[in-house]
N, C-alpha and C positions, 0 to 999 in steps of 0.2 A: 841667870844664864843656864843653870842646870835644868830649870823648867822648860826653857826654850829648846835646849838641846834634846831633852827627853821627848818633847812634842814633835820636833822635826824628825828625829830618828826613832819614832814609835815602832816597836817590833810588831805590834798587832796590825799595823798598816802595811809595812814594807815586806814582811817575811811571811812565808807559808806557816801552817800550823806545825808545832813541835820544832821550830827553828828559832834560835835566839842569836843575838850578837856575840854572846859569850861562847856559843858553839863554834863560831868562826875561829876564835883563838885556839880552841882545842884542835881544830882541823889543822891549823898552821903548826901546832906542836907536833903533829904526826908527819910533818915534812911536806905538806901539800901547799903549794904556792897559790895564794889568793890575791885578787886585786886589792890594793891598799890606797888610801887617800893620798898619802905622801908620794905615790907614784907620779902624780901630776907635776911634781917638781922637775921631772925630766923634760917636760914639755917646753918650758920657757927658754933654756939655753939652746935646745934643739931647734926651736923656732927661729932664733937668731942665726943659727948656722944655715938653715934653709933660706932665709932672706938674703944672706950674703951670697949663697950659691946661686940664687935667682939673679942677683945683680951681675955676677960674673957670667952666667949663662946668657943673659939677654945681650950683654955688651959684646962678648967674644964669640958667641955661637949663633944666637937667633938673629941679631941684626945683620951680620955678614951673610947669613943664609937668605934672609929676606931681600937684601940688595941683589944677591945672585939671581933671585926670581923676578927682579925688575920692580920691586916695591920701593918707592922713593920716599925720602923724607921731605914732605911738602911744607914744613913749617916755615922755612926761610922765604919761600916764594909767596906764601900767604901774607907774611909781614910786609913784603914789598908792595903787594897788591893793595893792602890796607892803606899804606902811606900814599899811594897814588889816588885812592878814592876819597881821602879825607878832605882835600882842598876843594874839589868840585862840590862836595856835599855841603860845605860851609856856604858856598855861594847860593845854592838852591835854598838852603835854610834861611838865608837873609831875605829872599824873595817872599817866602812864606811869612816871615816876621813882619813885613811891611803891612800885611792885611790882618794877620791873626797872631797876636803876641802869645796867647796861651798855647796855640797849636805849635808855634815855633819852639817854645820852651819844652814842650813835650817831645817834639821831634829831636831837639838837641840831646835831651836826656836819653831817648831811645837809641839815637845814633851812637852816643858814647857807649851805651851798654852793648850794642851790636858790634861796635869796633873792638871792645874788650873781649867779647865772645869769640870773634874771629881770630884775635891775636893769640888766644890761649887754645885754639883748636889743636888737637893732638894729631900727629901725622899717622898715616896708615902703617908705617914701619914700626912705630911705637906700639900700636895696637897688635900688630902681628907678633912682635917680640914677646909681649905678655901672654898672648894666646898660645904661642909656641912653648913657653915655660910651663903653662898649665897642662898642655897636651902631653909633654914629656913626663911631667910628674904623675899625672893620672894614669898614663900608660905603664909607667914603671911600677906604681903601686898596684895596678891591676894584675900585672904579671907576677909580682911578689905575692899577692893574695892567692892566686891560683896555685903557686908553688907550695905555700904553707898550709893551704886548706885541703889539698888533694888527699892527704892521708888522715884527715880527721873524720872520725866515725859519725859525728853529728851532722856532717855535711850531706852524707848519703842516707842516713836514717835520723830524721829530726827528733825522734823520741829520745835520743841520747842527749839532747839539750837539757832534759829534765830528769833523766834517770840519775840517781845518786846525788841529786842536788842537796846542799851546796858543796858537797865533797868532790869538787872538780878541779883538776890541776890547771893552772894558768901557765902555759908553755912560753918560752922566751920568744919564739917566732910570732905568736899572737900578741904578746906584750908589746913588742917593737912595732908591729903593724899598727896598733892603735896609737902608740906614742908618736909615730911618724905622721899619721893622719891628723892628730890633734895639733901637733907642732906646725903642720902646714897651714891649717886654718887660723892658728894664732898668728902666724907670720902675715897672713892676709889682713888680720885685724890691725897689726902694726902699720901696714902700708896702705890701708884703705883710703887715707886722706891724700896720698900722692899717686895712687894708681891711675893709669889712663882709663878713660871710658871706652870700653871695648866689649865685644860680644865673644862668648866662649865658642870654640869650634868654628871660627871664622877665618882660619889661616888661608884656606883655599879661596875664600871670597876676597880677602885683601890682596892675594896674589893674582886675582882676576882669572883664576882657573875654573871657569864655570862648569865644565864637564866633571871635573874632580869634585867640585862643590855639590853638584846634583847627585853624583854617585854616593858620596859620603852621607848626604841627607837621607837617601833611601836606606842605607845601612843603619844609620842612626834611628830612623823610624821603626825598622824591623826589630832592632835590639831593644828599643824602648817597649814595643808591644810585647815581646817575649818575656822580658824581665819584669816590667812593671804591671802588666795586665794579665800575665799568665803565672809566672813563677811566684811573684810576691803574694798574691791572694791565695793561691792554691797550695803553696808550701809554707811560707812564713806565717801568714794569718791563720792558716789551718792549724799549725802546731802551737801557736800562742793562744788560740781560742779553745781548741778541742783537746789536743794531746796534753797540754799543760794542766788542764783541769782534771783529766783522768789520772795524772801522776801526782800532782801537788795539791789539787783542790782549789777552791775559791778563796781569795783574800783581797783586801781593798786595793792594793797596788795592781792587781790583775786588771781591774776596770780602768785604772788610769793609763797604764801602758797600752792596753789594747784599744782604748779610745783614741790615743795619739796615733797608733798604727792605722786605724780605720780612717782617721782624718787625712793621714798621708796618702792612703789609697784613693780617697776622694780627689785629692790634688793630682794624683796620677791620671785619673780619668779626665780632669779638666785640662791638664797639659797635653794629653793625647788629643783632645778635641782641637786645641790650637795647632798641634802638629798636622792634623788632618786638614785644617784650613790652609796651612802653608802648602800641603801636597796638592790640594784642589786648585789653588791659585797657580802652582807650578805647572800643572797639567794644562791649564788654560793659557798661560803665558809662554810655556815652553822652557822655563827655567825657574829655579828657586830664586825669588827676588827679595823677599822680606820674611824675617823670622818674627812671627806674631808675639813670641814670648819676650822679646827684647825691645829696647828703644830703637829708633831709626837713625842713629848717629852715623852708621857706616856709609850712608849715602850723602853725607855732607860735602865730601870732597868732590863727588861727581856733580852735585848741584852747584857747587862753587865754580867749577870750570865751565858748566854748560849755561848757567843763567846769570853769571856774574857773582860778585861777592854778596854776602848777606846784607851789607851796607847798601849796595845798589838796589837790591830788591826792596829793602825797607824804605828807602828814599822814594822809590817809585810809588809805593803804597801811600806814603804821606802826601805826595804831589797829587795823587788821584783824589784823596780826601779833601785837599785844599780846593781843587777844581770843582768838586761836588758842592762844597760849602759856599763857593763864590757866586 
Protein backbone atom coordinates (compact mmCIF):
# COMPACT_ATOMS: atom_id res chain seq x y z
CA UNK A 1 0.00 0.00 0.00
CA UNK A 2 2.84 2.37 0.78
CA UNK A 3 4.32 1.75 -2.66
CA UNK A 4 0.97 2.37 -4.36
CA UNK A 5 0.39 5.53 -2.33
CA UNK A 6 3.88 6.80 -3.10
CA UNK A 7 3.33 6.14 -6.80
CA UNK A 8 -0.05 7.88 -6.94
CA UNK A 9 1.08 10.90 -4.92
CA UNK A 10 4.50 11.19 -6.51
CA UNK A 11 5.83 14.68 -5.77
CA UNK A 12 7.90 14.75 -8.94
CA UNK A 13 4.74 14.34 -11.00
CA UNK A 14 2.19 16.56 -9.24
CA UNK A 15 4.25 19.40 -7.79
CA UNK A 16 6.55 22.06 -9.27
CA UNK A 17 10.23 22.12 -8.44
CA UNK A 18 11.21 22.86 -4.84
CA UNK A 19 7.68 22.05 -3.60
CA UNK A 20 6.96 18.98 -1.43
CA UNK A 21 3.98 17.53 0.44
CA UNK A 22 5.75 18.22 3.72
CA UNK A 23 5.95 21.85 2.73
CA UNK A 24 2.16 22.01 2.80
CA UNK A 25 2.18 21.03 6.47
CA UNK A 26 4.57 23.87 7.26
CA UNK A 27 2.31 26.29 5.41
CA UNK A 28 -0.68 25.18 7.52
CA UNK A 29 1.39 25.64 10.68
CA UNK A 30 1.75 29.28 9.68
CA UNK A 31 -2.04 29.69 9.76
CA UNK A 32 -2.71 29.40 6.02
CA UNK A 33 -5.85 27.37 5.22
CA UNK A 34 -5.23 24.89 2.39
CA UNK A 35 -7.58 22.41 0.70
CA UNK A 36 -7.58 19.05 2.49
CA UNK A 37 -8.79 15.63 1.41
CA UNK A 38 -11.17 15.25 4.34
CA UNK A 39 -12.95 18.44 3.23
CA UNK A 40 -14.89 16.17 0.86
CA UNK A 41 -16.75 14.75 3.86
CA UNK A 42 -18.82 17.94 3.87
CA UNK A 43 -20.16 17.07 0.43
CA UNK A 44 -22.27 14.00 1.23
CA UNK A 45 -24.60 15.39 3.92
CA UNK A 46 -24.87 18.63 1.95
CA UNK A 47 -25.90 16.61 -1.13
CA UNK A 48 -28.72 15.05 0.90
CA UNK A 49 -29.88 18.49 2.00
CA UNK A 50 -29.91 19.73 -1.60
CA UNK A 51 -31.87 16.69 -2.74
CA UNK A 52 -34.54 17.26 -0.09
CA UNK A 53 -34.62 20.95 -1.02
CA UNK A 54 -35.14 19.94 -4.63
CA UNK A 55 -38.12 17.71 -3.81
CA UNK A 56 -39.74 20.50 -1.79
CA UNK A 57 -39.02 23.10 -4.47
CA UNK A 58 -40.43 21.01 -7.31
CA UNK A 59 -43.62 20.07 -5.44
CA UNK A 60 -44.52 23.38 -3.81
CA UNK A 61 -42.99 25.97 -6.14
CA UNK A 62 -42.11 24.63 -9.61
CA UNK A 63 -45.23 22.54 -10.24
CA UNK A 64 -47.74 25.23 -9.13
CA UNK A 65 -45.83 27.75 -11.22
CA UNK A 66 -45.90 25.41 -14.21
CA UNK A 67 -49.65 24.89 -13.88
CA UNK A 68 -50.12 28.67 -13.76
CA UNK A 69 -48.37 28.82 -17.15
CA UNK A 70 -50.78 26.27 -18.58
CA UNK A 71 -48.41 23.28 -18.51
CA UNK A 72 -50.54 20.21 -17.83
CA UNK A 73 -49.76 16.83 -16.39
CA UNK A 74 -50.57 14.59 -19.38
CA UNK A 75 -49.70 11.32 -17.68
CA UNK A 76 -53.25 10.31 -16.76
CA UNK A 77 -54.65 11.09 -20.22
CA UNK A 78 -51.88 9.03 -21.83
CA UNK A 79 -52.86 6.05 -19.65
CA UNK A 80 -56.49 6.29 -20.78
CA UNK A 81 -55.44 6.51 -24.42
CA UNK A 82 -53.26 3.42 -24.05
CA UNK A 83 -56.17 1.44 -22.59
CA UNK A 84 -58.39 2.48 -25.51
CA UNK A 85 -55.79 1.43 -28.09
CA UNK A 86 -54.88 -1.97 -26.64
CA UNK A 87 -58.08 -3.85 -27.61
CA UNK A 88 -58.20 -2.85 -31.31
CA UNK A 89 -54.51 -3.64 -31.57
CA UNK A 90 -55.13 -7.20 -30.41
CA UNK A 91 -57.74 -7.71 -33.13
CA UNK A 92 -55.44 -6.48 -35.86
CA UNK A 93 -52.64 -8.55 -34.43
CA UNK A 94 -54.81 -11.69 -34.78
CA UNK A 95 -55.33 -11.00 -38.47
CA UNK A 96 -51.62 -10.86 -38.99
CA UNK A 97 -51.21 -14.07 -36.99
CA UNK A 98 -53.44 -16.00 -39.39
CA UNK A 99 -50.95 -15.60 -42.21
CA UNK A 100 -47.64 -14.93 -40.57
CA UNK A 101 -47.07 -16.44 -37.12
CA UNK A 102 -43.54 -15.12 -36.70
CA UNK A 103 -44.55 -11.60 -37.70
CA UNK A 104 -47.47 -11.73 -35.24
CA UNK A 105 -45.16 -12.78 -32.42
CA UNK A 106 -42.78 -9.94 -33.20
CA UNK A 107 -45.70 -7.52 -33.46
CA UNK A 108 -47.05 -8.55 -30.07
CA UNK A 109 -43.65 -8.14 -28.44
CA UNK A 110 -43.11 -4.74 -30.02
CA UNK A 111 -46.67 -3.71 -29.17
CA UNK A 112 -46.07 -4.58 -25.52
CA UNK A 113 -42.80 -2.65 -25.52
CA UNK A 114 -44.46 0.35 -27.18
CA UNK A 115 -47.32 0.25 -24.67
CA UNK A 116 -44.90 0.20 -21.75
CA UNK A 117 -42.95 3.08 -23.26
CA UNK A 118 -46.12 5.14 -23.61
CA UNK A 119 -47.24 4.24 -20.11
CA UNK A 120 -44.04 5.53 -18.56
CA UNK A 121 -43.85 8.72 -20.60
CA UNK A 122 -43.11 11.65 -18.30
CA UNK A 123 -45.41 14.65 -18.40
CA UNK A 124 -44.22 18.09 -19.57
CA UNK A 125 -44.95 19.40 -16.06
CA UNK A 126 -42.43 16.98 -14.53
CA UNK A 127 -39.82 17.99 -17.10
CA UNK A 128 -40.56 21.64 -16.44
CA UNK A 129 -40.22 21.18 -12.67
CA UNK A 130 -36.78 19.61 -12.88
CA UNK A 131 -35.58 22.19 -15.40
CA UNK A 132 -36.89 24.91 -13.10
CA UNK A 133 -34.91 23.49 -10.16
CA UNK A 134 -31.69 23.45 -12.17
CA UNK A 135 -32.31 26.93 -13.49
CA UNK A 136 -32.81 28.32 -9.99
CA UNK A 137 -29.74 26.51 -8.64
CA UNK A 138 -27.43 27.56 -11.47
CA UNK A 139 -28.67 31.15 -11.31
CA UNK A 140 -28.15 31.25 -7.53
CA UNK A 141 -24.64 29.79 -7.75
CA UNK A 142 -23.78 32.17 -10.59
CA UNK A 143 -24.81 35.18 -8.51
CA UNK A 144 -22.96 33.81 -5.48
CA UNK A 145 -19.85 33.29 -7.61
CA UNK A 146 -19.91 36.88 -8.85
CA UNK A 147 -20.22 38.16 -5.28
CA UNK A 148 -17.34 36.10 -3.86
CA UNK A 149 -15.00 36.55 -6.85
CA UNK A 150 -15.31 40.28 -7.42
CA UNK A 151 -12.66 41.14 -4.79
CA UNK A 152 -10.20 38.36 -5.69
CA UNK A 153 -6.99 39.67 -7.24
CA UNK A 154 -6.46 36.60 -9.43
CA UNK A 155 -9.76 37.21 -11.23
CA UNK A 156 -8.49 40.51 -12.62
CA UNK A 157 -4.80 39.55 -12.92
CA UNK A 158 -4.39 35.86 -13.69
CA UNK A 159 -0.70 35.89 -12.79
CA UNK A 160 -1.80 35.96 -9.15
CA UNK A 161 -3.01 32.37 -9.63
CA UNK A 162 0.64 31.28 -9.60
CA UNK A 163 2.46 33.92 -7.58
CA UNK A 164 3.46 32.66 -4.12
CA UNK A 165 2.19 29.17 -4.95
CA UNK A 166 1.37 27.05 -2.92
CA UNK A 167 1.30 29.54 -0.05
CA UNK A 168 -2.22 30.72 -0.95
CA UNK A 169 -5.06 31.11 1.52
CA UNK A 170 -8.30 29.18 0.93
CA UNK A 171 -11.04 31.58 2.01
CA UNK A 172 -14.36 30.38 3.41
CA UNK A 173 -16.42 31.83 0.57
CA UNK A 174 -14.41 29.93 -2.06
CA UNK A 175 -14.47 26.79 0.10
CA UNK A 176 -18.27 26.77 0.32
CA UNK A 177 -18.62 27.63 -3.36
CA UNK A 178 -16.90 24.39 -4.31
CA UNK A 179 -18.60 22.36 -1.58
CA UNK A 180 -22.04 23.46 -2.78
CA UNK A 181 -21.17 22.71 -6.41
CA UNK A 182 -19.82 19.25 -5.56
CA UNK A 183 -22.82 18.50 -3.36
CA UNK A 184 -25.20 19.47 -6.15
CA UNK A 185 -23.64 17.07 -8.62
CA UNK A 186 -23.49 14.32 -6.00
CA UNK A 187 -27.22 14.85 -5.45
CA UNK A 188 -27.70 14.29 -9.20
CA UNK A 189 -25.75 11.05 -8.90
CA UNK A 190 -28.16 9.93 -6.17
CA UNK A 191 -31.22 10.75 -8.26
CA UNK A 192 -30.07 9.88 -11.79
CA UNK A 193 -32.05 6.61 -11.82
CA UNK A 194 -35.35 8.31 -10.97
CA UNK A 195 -34.90 11.65 -12.71
CA UNK A 196 -37.19 12.46 -15.60
CA UNK A 197 -35.81 12.62 -19.10
CA UNK A 198 -35.72 16.29 -19.88
CA UNK A 199 -33.62 18.95 -21.56
CA UNK A 200 -31.86 21.71 -19.70
CA UNK A 201 -33.03 25.29 -20.31
CA UNK A 202 -36.32 24.13 -21.85
CA UNK A 203 -38.73 25.79 -19.41
CA UNK A 204 -39.96 28.23 -22.05
CA UNK A 205 -40.35 25.39 -24.56
CA UNK A 206 -42.47 23.34 -22.16
CA UNK A 207 -44.57 26.45 -21.47
CA UNK A 208 -44.99 26.90 -25.27
CA UNK A 209 -43.64 30.45 -25.01
CA UNK A 210 -41.92 30.37 -28.40
CA UNK A 211 -40.87 34.03 -28.46
CA UNK A 212 -39.28 33.75 -25.01
CA UNK A 213 -37.60 30.52 -26.11
CA UNK A 214 -36.13 32.19 -29.21
CA UNK A 215 -34.91 35.19 -27.21
CA UNK A 216 -33.25 33.02 -24.58
CA UNK A 217 -31.60 30.96 -27.28
CA UNK A 218 -30.01 34.08 -28.78
CA UNK A 219 -28.76 35.13 -25.34
CA UNK A 220 -27.46 31.63 -24.69
CA UNK A 221 -25.57 31.53 -28.01
CA UNK A 222 -23.97 34.93 -27.37
CA UNK A 223 -22.95 34.03 -23.82
CA UNK A 224 -21.54 30.72 -25.02
CA UNK A 225 -19.49 32.46 -27.73
CA UNK A 226 -18.07 35.08 -25.36
CA UNK A 227 -17.25 32.75 -22.46
CA UNK A 228 -16.22 29.53 -24.26
CA UNK A 229 -14.66 30.80 -27.46
CA UNK A 230 -13.21 34.13 -26.25
CA UNK A 231 -12.63 34.27 -22.50
CA UNK A 232 -11.68 30.63 -21.93
CA UNK A 233 -8.90 30.32 -24.55
CA UNK A 234 -7.53 33.87 -24.22
CA UNK A 235 -7.59 34.08 -20.41
CA UNK A 236 -7.75 30.60 -18.87
CA UNK A 237 -5.66 28.66 -21.39
CA UNK A 238 -3.23 31.54 -21.74
CA UNK A 239 -2.48 31.67 -18.03
CA UNK A 240 -2.21 27.88 -17.63
CA UNK A 241 0.06 27.46 -20.66
CA UNK A 242 2.24 30.59 -20.61
CA UNK A 243 2.03 32.45 -17.31
CA UNK A 244 2.24 29.28 -15.24
CA UNK A 245 5.44 28.25 -17.02
CA UNK A 246 7.02 31.66 -16.48
CA UNK A 247 6.39 31.47 -12.72
CA UNK A 248 6.47 27.76 -11.81
CA UNK A 249 8.24 26.12 -14.74
CA UNK A 250 7.45 22.80 -16.39
CA UNK A 251 6.47 19.65 -14.46
CA UNK A 252 4.60 16.47 -15.55
CA UNK A 253 1.19 17.46 -14.16
CA UNK A 254 1.40 20.62 -16.29
CA UNK A 255 0.97 18.51 -19.44
CA UNK A 256 -1.86 16.44 -17.96
CA UNK A 257 -4.02 19.37 -16.85
CA UNK A 258 -3.40 21.47 -19.93
CA UNK A 259 -4.13 18.49 -22.15
CA UNK A 260 -7.52 18.14 -20.46
CA UNK A 261 -8.20 21.87 -20.81
CA UNK A 262 -7.34 21.79 -24.52
CA UNK A 263 -9.63 18.79 -24.97
CA UNK A 264 -12.40 20.76 -23.26
CA UNK A 265 -11.81 23.64 -25.65
CA UNK A 266 -12.15 21.27 -28.61
CA UNK A 267 -15.51 20.22 -27.20
CA UNK A 268 -16.47 23.90 -26.93
CA UNK A 269 -15.84 24.32 -30.66
CA UNK A 270 -17.86 21.21 -31.46
CA UNK A 271 -20.80 22.29 -29.26
CA UNK A 272 -20.74 25.75 -30.80
CA UNK A 273 -20.95 24.11 -34.22
CA UNK A 274 -24.13 22.36 -33.07
CA UNK A 275 -25.48 25.66 -31.72
CA UNK A 276 -24.86 27.24 -35.11
CA UNK A 277 -26.79 24.41 -36.75
CA UNK A 278 -29.76 25.15 -34.50
CA UNK A 279 -29.46 28.87 -35.29
CA UNK A 280 -29.40 28.26 -39.05
CA UNK A 281 -32.37 25.94 -38.79
CA UNK A 282 -34.21 28.55 -36.72
CA UNK A 283 -33.61 31.23 -39.33
CA UNK A 284 -35.04 28.96 -42.01
CA UNK A 285 -38.02 27.77 -39.97
CA UNK A 286 -38.72 31.04 -38.17
CA UNK A 287 -38.31 29.54 -34.67
CA UNK A 288 -36.05 27.35 -32.58
CA UNK A 289 -37.43 23.86 -33.12
CA UNK A 290 -34.83 21.34 -32.02
CA UNK A 291 -31.69 21.35 -29.90
CA UNK A 292 -29.10 19.27 -31.76
CA UNK A 293 -27.16 18.64 -28.52
CA UNK A 294 -30.02 16.67 -26.95
CA UNK A 295 -32.46 13.89 -27.69
CA UNK A 296 -35.83 14.73 -29.24
CA UNK A 297 -38.06 13.55 -26.44
CA UNK A 298 -39.64 16.97 -25.97
CA UNK A 299 -41.72 16.46 -29.13
CA UNK A 300 -43.21 13.16 -27.99
CA UNK A 301 -46.36 14.72 -26.58
CA UNK A 302 -46.98 16.78 -29.72
CA UNK A 303 -46.49 13.67 -31.87
CA UNK A 304 -48.82 11.77 -29.59
CA UNK A 305 -51.66 14.24 -30.02
CA UNK A 306 -51.16 14.91 -33.74
CA UNK A 307 -50.45 11.44 -35.09
CA UNK A 308 -52.07 9.21 -32.51
CA UNK A 309 -50.37 7.09 -29.90
CA UNK A 310 -47.03 5.40 -30.59
CA UNK A 311 -48.97 2.13 -30.46
CA UNK A 312 -51.16 3.25 -33.35
CA UNK A 313 -48.18 4.34 -35.42
CA UNK A 314 -46.35 1.09 -34.76
CA UNK A 315 -49.39 -1.02 -35.66
CA UNK A 316 -49.81 0.88 -38.94
CA UNK A 317 -46.19 0.10 -39.82
CA UNK A 318 -46.69 -3.59 -39.06
CA UNK A 319 -49.84 -3.69 -41.19
CA UNK A 320 -47.93 -2.15 -44.09
CA UNK A 321 -45.19 -4.78 -43.72
CA UNK A 322 -47.85 -7.51 -43.70
CA UNK A 323 -49.46 -6.16 -46.88
CA UNK A 324 -46.09 -5.95 -48.63
CA UNK A 325 -45.28 -9.56 -47.72
CA UNK A 326 -48.73 -10.86 -48.76
